[in-house]
Steps between C-alpha positions, in 0.01 A plus 500: 500500500499755784710403800338461839710769665299499822558127547875533444521798738324308776719196437820711518374662821431160659838367384680787675278485810527124548876522441509740797269291720740221591573319828724788613222752431264307731754470782621861483145637515410287801820573694478877449132497601593319820776756571320823402133397534268759339788736418617257234215642293707819464797300369271333247361837388846654445626187327207507258590856397866399451403183312276689259772756433763234424269286291358784290850622416628158398191381310462827307864515384498134394177560306606826335845367400349169382805330649551263791678634808831331419500635143434852630793461741731378223400799287605740777825324591615195302512201732278655768204293383700179541590600857134574577395166350752312716371671815141418405587138422687448828231667709222320317667160538577546868150618584349227287655254745288666769193501274541126431539440874184701570306296245617179666402628843158594364433144379631373834234705680220403259569130447766408756757432227869516578624851416756373248239286326262797493774718352571250222129466415462880498800546272356260244166683512684828437692340212168383354403866449794543260465165321160575344496647149363841603723541804436874540123450506535210745721713726247785489209275598703319766613815681160671474312202644737438791532874564124524546503188720762655733314830529163333555622261772697771681192725493305222675765462773519879544123505556520211748778668703279807564775765481452845658431682171466845658835470674663375180368794298599754765860377538542464124487880484610588856741222601616445855822344370688563175744230392711593195646150480150355464416741218818427306474124554148472362586730209780259410258211536250659263707659224855384576715271288329343202146569622424840347620379159266199491196690373699750290675228299169313463340812346801543271469139385128553433567810286360757743769764447556844350342840573154387394491246783635714788158540662456123495848452645421745781180313575679164503777625730257649752272194486795271576605702805137519611462121489820436695407773749147361543646164599737670746218707653275194543783301662582801721139517618485125562819510707394818680173342613685201642776704668264755656286217638806370686597223260859375530666432165751220451845638422568225247181553299316817607267515199376146560421604859286791377289276278467226763410735787250690286325198343615185677617196304301616196701821513822298517404313184412833336848618592641198319309591184610864522864404566504251211335751266746771605797269454412347165388824333826659613688206349327562167551878516864476607590246233323687219643841592854382577533325164342798319817687595728275296286374212581800280877455527516219240254352246532155659405639841190652341415180310532274803387741772221270624744211538739730687218604734435133574871443576492805729211350700666158514827656619318690776326181608819297486683744726216498754470120500876445533603767750179670615489879523857629519452788742817684399406491131145614572622786718748610234232475232268710716762770532574491126130518420488809719765652275342386172204738533706822540742385228222416256302812586810719453548343156136572410520861622812560291337330201197729533718789386689323219358590158641185338296291748171689548496733200290813553330362812499740799511324837288669772721696744310375804573139400871579471508667844304217660730248331813671635357485853440125460854448368654678801293321766533151349875547444537581868326185621666279238851614591412464868388140444824415318709648782321278752577187293866585444 
């Protein structure tokens, strides 16, 4: 029976995109729009180019080698894959605490539930995705549906806020202000940490690998970035309309202010749905991808990977319920996630020129050059973030 490659590609793209679109993604986009107004469009444009470069490099090498990222790393330097897996696990766990919190806040906005209660309910819904017999199919449908819900609702709020489209287009290409920090931050929020591996490992699991599938892999990688970028652009436009009309955003919850000012109480409820969808899909994506980094290290980890995913979600929820969001841990995880991308991308670029990993495959020179640029810029911001913490 012929596989439905198009369906798997779309599912992998949505898994990566919804992993990126978490509570932090929403807040960062709103805050930078408030600070830079229409010029934030330029930051989004540059970040899209960087995101595509990083993602194409990583997805292609994983596909052509037919190995997961950690196995590629261990092939280059024994033990390097274990180090990468530990970084991914720590970053994924720490950020999952924030994703669980965002899910709880979303249900608080929608139904008035206590945030902790909402977080617990959300975690059990996420666990339900991995309990069903065909967990991968359930995950695909879950992330696709909620991904479309988020995009559709944000499109409505963007339309209601009546943003100055002409000004946005103009400053996207001729910005009044250029903020490097904004560019690097949203790059990290889109393809940093575990996020870029979510779709690549899903394709590997589905058997979309090898030279014969490179065109499909390219399409999936670009589609994933396009979906995440579409959500960012729509949120940018929604926030821009509110800010340029003189709206004052709450410091504690700027994104909620955008939705409420643009569409009243209905908009506030829409924000709750978007926040919950962003949080819970990121929980699913983080758990799946983080555990995919260790399941190949031992047959038992492979056999019980779904149960381990469930434990991962329960642990994230337990930490949030017991001590809330530990700011220091989240800051450290953010800095480490900023370093994971250049580390992982460096590993992939080295692997692209190792015959024992990619065989006779010839990696495009422009991808290598673009990848090196991403490694240098993301290393700079990651090291800078660590120096601030310590």
